[in-house]
MARBA-3410 file (N, C-alpha, C, O; in Angstrom, 1 decimal):
141
-46.4,-24.3,4.4,-45.6,-24.8,5.4,-44.1,-25.0,4.8,-43.0,-24.6,5.4 ~ -44.1,-25.6,3.7,-42.8,-25.8,2.9,-42.0,-24.6,2.6,-40.8,-24.6,2.6 ~ -42.8,-23.3,2.4,-42.1,-22.1,2.2,-41.5,-21.5,3.3,-40.5,-20.8,3.2 ~ -42.1,-21.7,4.6,-41.5,-21.4,5.8,-40.4,-22.2,6.4,-39.5,-21.8,7.1 ~ -40.6,-23.5,6.0,-39.2,-24.3,6.3,-38.1,-24.1,5.2,-37.0,-24.6,5.5
-38.5,-23.4,3.9,-37.4,-23.1,2.9,-36.7,-21.8,3.3,-35.5,-21.7,3.1 ~ -37.5,-20.8,4.1,-37.1,-19.5,4.5,-36.1,-19.6,6.0,-35.1,-19.0,6.3 ~ -36.8,-20.6,6.6,-35.9,-21.1,7.9,-34.5,-21.7,7.3,-33.4,-21.3,7.7 ~ -34.6,-22.5,6.5,-33.3,-23.1,6.1,-32.2,-22.1,5.6,-31.1,-21.9,6.0 ~ -33.0,-21.4,4.5,-31.9,-20.2,3.9,-31.5,-19.3,5.0,-30.3,-18.9,5.0
-32.3,-18.8,5.9,-31.7,-18.0,7.1,-30.6,-18.8,7.7,-29.6,-18.3,7.9 ~ -30.8,-20.1,8.1,-29.9,-20.8,9.0,-28.8,-20.9,8.3,-27.7,-20.7,8.9 ~ -28.8,-21.3,7.1,-27.3,-21.2,6.3,-26.9,-19.9,6.0,-25.7,-19.9,5.8 ~ -27.3,-18.9,5.8,-26.9,-17.5,5.7,-26.2,-17.2,7.1,-25.1,-16.7,7.1 ~ -26.9,-17.6,8.1,-26.3,-17.2,9.5,-24.9,-18.0,9.5,-23.8,-17.4,9.7
-24.9,-19.4,9.4,-23.8,-20.2,9.5,-22.6,-19.9,8.6,-21.5,-19.8,9.0 ~ -23.0,-19.7,7.2,-22.1,-18.9,6.2,-21.3,-17.7,7.1,-20.1,-17.8,7.4 ~ -22.2,-16.6,7.5,-21.6,-15.5,7.8,-20.8,-15.9,9.1,-19.7,-15.3,9.1 ~ -21.0,-16.7,10.0,-20.3,-17.2,11.1,-19.0,-17.4,10.6,-18.0,-17.0,11.1 ~ -19.0,-18.2,9.6,-17.5,-18.8,9.2,-16.7,-17.6,8.5,-15.5,-17.7,8.2
-17.3,-16.5,8.3,-16.5,-15.4,7.9,-16.5,-15.2,6.2,-15.7,-14.4,5.7 ~ -17.6,-16.0,5.6,-17.3,-16.0,4.2,-18.0,-14.6,3.6,-17.7,-14.2,2.5 ~ -18.9,-14.0,4.4,-19.4,-12.7,3.8,-18.8,-11.6,4.6,-19.2,-10.5,4.4 ~ -17.8,-11.8,5.5,-17.2,-10.8,6.0,-15.6,-10.6,5.8,-14.9,-11.7,5.7 ~ -15.0,-9.4,5.9,-13.7,-9.3,5.7,-12.9,-9.0,7.0,-13.2,-8.0,7.6
-12.0,-9.6,7.4,-11.4,-9.4,8.6,-11.1,-7.8,8.7,-10.9,-7.3,7.6 ~ -11.0,-7.1,9.9,-10.7,-5.8,9.9,-9.2,-5.6,10.5,-8.4,-6.6,10.7 ~ -8.9,-4.4,10.7,-7.6,-4.1,11.0,-7.3,-4.6,12.3,-6.1,-4.8,12.4 ~ -8.1,-4.8,13.3,-7.6,-5.5,14.4,-7.2,-6.8,14.5,-6.3,-7.4,15.2 ~ -8.0,-7.4,13.5,-7.3,-9.0,13.4,-5.7,-9.2,12.8,-4.8,-10.0,13.1
-5.7,-8.0,11.8,-4.4,-8.0,11.2,-3.3,-7.5,12.2,-2.1,-7.7,12.0 ~ -3.7,-6.8,13.3,-2.8,-6.1,14.0,-2.6,-7.3,15.2,-1.6,-7.4,15.8 ~ -3.6,-8.0,15.5,-3.5,-9.2,16.8,-2.5,-10.2,16.1,-1.6,-10.7,16.8 ~ -2.6,-10.5,14.9,-1.7,-11.6,14.1,-0.5,-11.0,14.3,0.4,-11.8,14.7 ~ -0.2,-9.6,14.0,1.2,-9.2,14.0,1.8,-9.1,15.2,3.1,-9.2,15.3
1.2,-8.7,16.2,1.6,-8.9,17.6,1.9,-10.3,18.2,2.8,-10.5,19.0 ~ 1.1,-11.2,18.0,1.2,-12.4,18.1,2.4,-13.1,17.5,3.1,-14.0,18.0 ~ 2.7,-12.6,16.4,3.9,-13.0,15.5,5.2,-12.5,16.1,6.2,-13.2,16.3 ~ 5.2,-11.3,16.5,6.2,-10.4,17.3,6.5,-11.4,18.7,7.6,-11.8,19.0 ~ 5.3,-11.6,19.3,5.5,-12.5,20.8,6.3,-13.7,20.4,7.2,-14.0,21.1
6.0,-14.5,19.1,6.8,-15.7,19.0,7.9,-15.5,18.2,8.4,-16.5,17.7 ~ 8.4,-14.3,18.1,9.6,-14.0,17.2,9.6,-14.7,15.8,10.6,-15.1,15.3 ~ 8.3,-14.7,15.2,8.3,-15.1,14.1,8.3,-14.2,13.0,7.3,-13.7,12.5 ~ 9.6,-13.9,12.6,9.7,-12.8,11.5,9.1,-13.2,10.1,8.7,-12.4,9.3 ~ 9.0,-14.2,9.9,8.4,-14.7,8.4,7.0,-14.3,8.4,6.5,-13.8,7.5
6.2,-14.6,9.5,4.9,-14.3,9.9,4.6,-12.6,9.7,3.8,-12.1,8.9 ~ 5.4,-12.1,10.4,5.2,-10.6,10.5,5.5,-9.9,9.3,5.0,-8.8,8.9 ~ 6.5,-10.6,8.6,6.8,-9.6,7.3,5.7,-10.0,6.0,5.6,-9.4,5.0 ~ 5.1,-10.8,6.3,3.9,-11.0,5.5,2.8,-10.2,5.6,2.1,-10.0,4.6 ~ 2.5,-9.7,6.8,1.6,-8.8,7.3,1.8,-7.4,7.0,0.9,-6.6,7.1
3.2,-6.9,6.7,3.6,-5.5,6.3,3.3,-5.2,5.0,3.4,-6.0,4.1 ~ 3.0,-4.0,4.7,2.8,-3.3,3.4,3.8,-2.6,3.4,4.0,-1.7,4.2 ~ 4.7,-2.9,2.4,6.0,-2.2,1.8,5.7,-1.2,0.9,5.3,-1.6,-0.2 ~ 5.7,0.0,1.3,5.0,1.3,0.0,5.9,1.5,-0.8,7.0,1.0,-0.6 ~ 5.5,2.2,-1.8,6.3,2.3,-3.1,7.6,3.2,-2.4,8.6,3.0,-3.2
7.8,3.7,-1.7,9.0,4.5,-1.2,9.8,3.5,-1.0,11.0,3.7,-1.3 ~ 9.6,2.5,-0.5,10.4,1.4,0.0,10.8,0.5,-1.1,11.9,0.0,-1.1 ~ 10.0,0.3,-1.8,10.2,-0.6,-3.2,10.7,0.2,-4.3,10.6,-0.4,-5.4 ~ 11.2,1.3,-4.2,11.8,2.2,-5.1,13.1,1.5,-5.8,14.2,1.3,-5.2 ~ 13.0,1.1,-7.1,14.3,0.6,-7.4,15.3,1.6,-7.7,16.4,1.1,-8.1
15.3,2.7,-7.5,16.2,3.7,-7.8,17.2,3.8,-6.3,18.3,4.3,-6.2 ~ 16.4,3.2,-5.2,17.0,2.8,-4.1,17.0,1.6,-3.6,16.2,1.1,-2.8 ~ 18.1,0.9,-4.1,17.9,-0.5,-3.8,17.9,-1.0,-2.1,17.3,-2.0,-1.6 ~ 18.8,-0.1,-1.4,18.5,-0.5,-0.3,17.6,-0.3,1.1,17.6,-0.6,2.3 ~ 16.8,0.5,0.3,15.7,1.0,1.1,14.8,0.0,1.6,14.3,0.0,2.8
14.6,-1.1,0.7,13.7,-2.3,1.3,14.6,-3.1,2.3,13.9,-3.5,3.2 ~ 15.8,-3.4,2.2,16.6,-4.1,3.0,16.8,-3.4,4.4,17.0,-4.1,5.4 ~ 16.8,-1.9,4.4,17.1,-1.1,5.6,15.4,-1.4,6.3,15.4,-1.8,7.4 ~ 14.4,-1.2,5.8,13.2,-1.2,6.5,12.9,-2.6,6.9,12.4,-2.8,8.0 ~ 13.1,-3.6,6.2,13.1,-5.0,6.7,13.9,-5.3,8.0,13.5,-6.0,8.9
15.1,-4.6,7.9,16.2,-4.7,9.2,15.2,-4.0,10.4,15.1,-4.5,11.5 ~ 14.6,-2.8,9.9,14.2,-2.0,11.1,12.9,-3.0,11.7,12.8,-3.3,12.9 ~ 12.1,-3.4,10.8,10.8,-4.3,11.3,11.3,-5.3,12.0,10.9,-5.4,13.1 ~ 12.3,-6.4,11.6,13.0,-7.4,12.3,13.5,-6.9,13.3,13.1,-7.5,14.3 ~ 14.3,-5.9,13.6,15.0,-5.6,15.0,13.7,-5.3,15.8,13.7,-5.8,16.9
12.8,-4.5,15.4,11.5,-4.4,16.4,10.8,-5.4,16.6,10.3,-5.4,17.7 ~ 10.5,-6.4,15.9,10.1,-7.8,16.2,10.9,-8.5,17.2,10.5,-9.1,18.2 ~ 12.1,-8.4,17.0,13.1,-9.2,18.0,13.2,-8.8,19.4,13.0,-9.5,20.4 ~ 13.4,-7.3,19.3,13.3,-6.6,20.5,12.0,-6.6,21.3,12.0,-6.4,22.5 ~ 11.1,-6.8,20.8,9.6,-7.2,21.6,9.8,-8.6,21.9,9.6,-8.9,23.1
10.1,-9.5,20.9,10.2,-11.1,21.3,10.9,-11.1,22.6,10.3,-11.7,23.6 ~ 12.0,-10.7,22.7,13.2,-10.7,23.9,12.7,-10.2,24.9,12.9,-10.7,25.9 ~ 11.8,-8.9,25.0,11.6,-8.3,26.1,10.3,-9.1,26.6,10.1,-9.2,27.8 ~ 9.5,-9.8,25.8,8.5,-10.5,26.4,8.8,-11.8,26.8,8.2,-12.3,27.8 ~ 9.9,-12.4,26.0,10.4,-13.9,26.7,11.0,-13.7,28.2,10.7,-14.5,29.1
11.8,-12.4,28.5,12.4,-12.1,29.6,11.2,-11.7,30.8,11.6,-11.8,32.0 ~ 10.0,-11.4,30.5,9.0,-11.3,31.4,8.1,-12.3,31.3,6.9,-12.1,31.6 ~ 8.4,-13.7,30.9,7.8,-15.0,30.8,6.7,-15.1,29.7,5.8,-15.9,29.7 ~ 7.0,-14.3,28.7,6.2,-14.7,27.5,4.7,-13.7,27.4,4.3,-12.9,28.3 ~ 4.2,-13.8,26.5,2.9,-12.9,26.4,1.7,-13.8,27.1,1.5,-15.0,26.8
1.0,-13.2,27.8,0.0,-13.6,28.7,-1.3,-13.5,27.7,-2.1,-14.4,27.4 ~ -1.5,-12.1,27.4,-2.4,-11.6,26.6,-2.2,-10.5,25.9,-1.3,-9.7,26.2 ~ -3.1,-10.3,24.8,-2.9,-8.9,24.2,-4.4,-8.4,23.9,-5.2,-9.2,23.4 ~ -4.8,-7.3,24.3,-6.1,-6.5,24.4,-6.0,-5.2,23.2,-5.0,-4.4,23.0 ~ -6.9,-5.3,22.6,-7.1,-4.0,21.7,-7.5,-2.8,22.5,-8.7,-2.8,23.0
-6.9,-2.0,22.7,-7.2,-0.6,23.5,-7.9,0.5,22.6,-8.7,1.3,23.1 ~ -7.5,0.5,21.4,-8.2,1.5,20.4,-8.1,0.9,19.0,-7.2,0.2,18.6 ~ -9.0,1.3,18.3,-9.1,0.9,17.0,-9.9,2.1,16.5,-11.0,2.4,17.0 ~ -9.2,2.9,15.4,-9.6,4.2,14.7,-9.3,4.1,13.4,-8.2,4.1,13.0 ~ -10.4,4.1,12.7,-10.2,4.0,11.0,-10.6,5.5,10.7,-11.4,6.2,11.2
-9.7,5.7,9.4,-9.8,7.1,8.5,-9.6,6.9,7.2,-8.8,6.0,7.0 ~ -10.1,7.6,6.3,-9.8,7.6,4.8,-8.8,8.8,4.7,-8.8,9.9,5.2 ~ -7.9,8.4,3.9,-6.8,9.3,3.5,-6.6,9.3,2.2,-6.0,8.3,1.8 ~ -7.0,10.2,1.3,-7.0,10.3,-0.2,-7.4,9.0,-0.8,-6.8,8.3,-1.7 ~ -8.6,8.7,-0.1,-9.5,7.5,-0.6,-8.7,6.1,-0.4,-8.9,5.1,-1.2
-7.9,6.1,0.6,-7.3,4.9,1.1,-7.6,4.8,2.4,-7.4,5.7,3.2 ~ -8.2,3.6,2.7,-8.5,3.5,4.2,-7.3,2.9,5.1,-6.7,1.9,4.9 ~ -7.3,3.9,6.1,-6.2,3.5,7.2,-6.6,3.3,8.5,-7.8,3.7,8.6 ~ -6.1,2.9,9.6,-6.3,2.5,11.0,-5.3,2.6,11.7,-4.2,2.2,11.3 ~ -5.4,3.2,12.9,-4.8,3.4,14.0,-5.1,2.2,14.9,-6.3,2.1,15.1
-4.4,1.1,15.4,-4.7,0.0,16.3,-3.7,0.2,17.6,-2.5,0.2,17.6 ~ -4.2,0.4,18.5,-3.3,0.4,19.9,-3.4,-0.9,20.9,-4.5,-1.1,21.5 ~ -2.5,-1.7,21.0,-2.7,-3.0,21.6,-1.8,-3.0,22.9,-0.7,-2.6,22.8 ~ -2.4,-3.4,23.9,-1.8,-3.4,25.1,-1.3,-5.1,25.2,-2.0,-6.1,25.1 ~ 0.1,-5.1,25.5,0.8,-6.4,25.4,0.9,-6.8,27.0,1.5,-6.0,27.7
0.3,-7.8,27.4,0.2,-8.2,28.7,0.9,-9.4,29.1,0.4,-10.5,29.1 ~ 2.6,-9.1,29.6,3.3,-10.3,29.8,2.7,-11.2,31.0,1.8,-10.8,31.7 ~ 3.3,-12.4,31.0,3.3,-13.2,32.4,3.5,-12.4,33.4,2.7,-12.2,34.3 ~ 4.7,-11.9,33.3,5.3,-11.0,34.6,5.6,-9.6,34.2,5.9,-9.3,33.0 ~ 5.6,-8.9,34.9,5.9,-7.4,34.4,4.5,-6.6,34.1,3.3,-7.0,34.2
4.8,-5.4,33.8,3.7,-4.6,33.6,3.5,-4.6,32.0,4.3,-4.7,31.2 ~ 2.0,-4.4,31.8,1.5,-4.2,30.3,2.2,-2.9,29.5,2.5,-1.8,30.1 ~ 2.4,-3.2,28.3,2.9,-1.9,27.4,2.0,-2.1,26.5,1.5,-3.2,26.1 ~ 1.8,-0.6,26.0,1.0,-0.4,24.9,1.9,-0.4,23.7,3.0,0.2,23.7 ~ 1.4,-1.2,22.3,2.1,-0.7,21.0,1.0,-0.1,20.0,-0.2,-0.3,20.1
1.6,0.7,19.1,0.8,1.4,18.3,1.1,1.0,16.8,2.2,1.4,16.2 ~ 0.1,0.3,16.2,0.4,0.0,14.9,-0.4,0.8,13.8,-1.6,1.0,14.1 ~ 0.0,1.2,12.7,-0.6,1.9,11.7,-0.9,0.9,10.5,-0.2,0.2,9.9 ~ -2.1,1.0,10.3,-2.4,-0.3,9.2,-3.0,0.6,8.1,-3.4,1.7,8.3 ~ -2.9,-0.3,6.7,-3.7,0.4,5.5,-4.2,-0.4,4.8,-3.5,-1.4,4.6
-5.3,-0.4,4.3,-6.1,-1.3,3.2,-5.5,-1.3,2.1,-5.2,-0.2,1.6 ~ -5.3,-2.4,1.5,-4.7,-2.5,0.1,-5.3,-3.6,-0.5,-5.2,-4.7,0.1 ~ -5.9,-3.4,-1.7,-6.4,-4.8,-2.2,-7.3,-5.7,-1.5,-7.2,-6.9,-1.6 ~ -8.3,-5.0,-0.6,-9.1,-5.7,0.4,-8.5,-6.1,1.5,-9.2,-6.5,2.4 ~ -7.3,-6.0,1.7,-6.6,-6.7,2.8,-6.0,-5.6,3.7,-5.7,-4.5,3.3
-5.7,-5.9,5.0,-5.1,-5.1,5.8,-3.8,-5.6,6.1,-3.5,-6.7,6.3 ~ -2.9,-4.3,6.1,-1.4,-4.6,6.2,-1.0,-3.4,7.4,-1.6,-2.3,7.6 ~ 0.3,-4.0,8.1,0.8,-3.0,9.0,1.6,-1.8,8.0,2.2,-2.4,7.1 ~ 1.6,-0.8,7.9,2.2,0.0,7.2,3.6,0.7,7.9,3.7,1.2,9.0 ~ 4.6,0.5,7.1,6.0,1.1,7.3,6.3,2.3,6.8,7.2,3.0,7.1
5.3,2.7,5.7,5.9,4.0,5.0,5.2,5.3,5.5,5.5,6.4,5.0
END
């Protein structure tokens, strides 16, 4: 009887811990959703933390490459924010497609999200993501 209780307790704890996300890593769709919600709020700092700035961008021989790429991303974020604000804000974001691929041993994903404003028509946005050091980032390279 005690061994059954122990097994049930261990099973319950395992399910509880898994539900908290300790045994699972978030997928690209989670990063993509955080990215679009950051855009919808105009939160450039949040969005910038979710971007992978590749080696081409961080090249010391091209010191302005990083600034240029940051400006492009920030411009995209602010344009999306302003458009959504003009349409009453973001009502909902839905994942339309989530496709993962391996390229040269590096995991990539394409996530298409439908941005549904309070007023106006939904629009899709396509994000390219890359997995680095066990975390998913929106790729700009």
